[in-house]
N, C-alpha and C positions, 0 to 999 in steps of 0.2 A: 389354194398359195399359189400369186402369178412364177411360171416359167422363171424372169430373172432372180427373182426368188429364191426360188427352189435349188437353181444351179448356185446361189451366192452360197447358199445356207447351208448346201450338199458339200461342198467345195472346202465349207469352215469344219464342220462337223465328224466332212469323216477325214483329215489331214492329208490328205495325197495328194497328189500334183491333179491341181486344177482342172484342168486339160484333161486327165482320165476320168476327172468326174463328172464334164461333164460328155465326154466325147458315150461315156460309161454308161451314161441316162439318156442319151441320144438312141443308140443302140438298144437297149432298156424296150425304150418305148418305140421302138422301130421304125426310127426320123430316120430322113438318111441324108450326109453331111457331105462338106467337102471343103476341108480348111486350106487355109491361106498364110501361108506363116504366122503371124502371131491372129488370127482370124478363123471360125470355124464358122459356114454357114450350115440352115437348118431348113428343107420346108416342112411349112406346120401343114398338120389339115385348115382343108377349104381354102387354101393359098396360100396363107404368109407365110413369111417367113422371118428367120431369126436372123441375129451375128450375133457370137460372143465373140469377143476381142479380151488379149491378155496382155502384158505389161508384162516389160523386160523379165519379170520376176514368176513369170509364169501364173500372175494372181488372174483371177478376173477383171477387168476394167472395164467393160459397158457388156450391159445387154441391150441391142439398138430390135427393136419388135417392127414387121413394115405388114397392116393391115391394109386386107383386099376386099 
């Protein structure tokens, strides 16, 4: 399952704050993250990055992946 699908599905299934689901997922997998307003950025193994954006209601609005 892809990272975007895992995050969105996890947030829907757990029923808690989507931000907490994302930060918990990243922490569980030992991925460093940086928060900037409605955006969380993380560095993935191999040099790729991911940006998770949240809407004003705290839901995941977008997941953008940058491959290296």
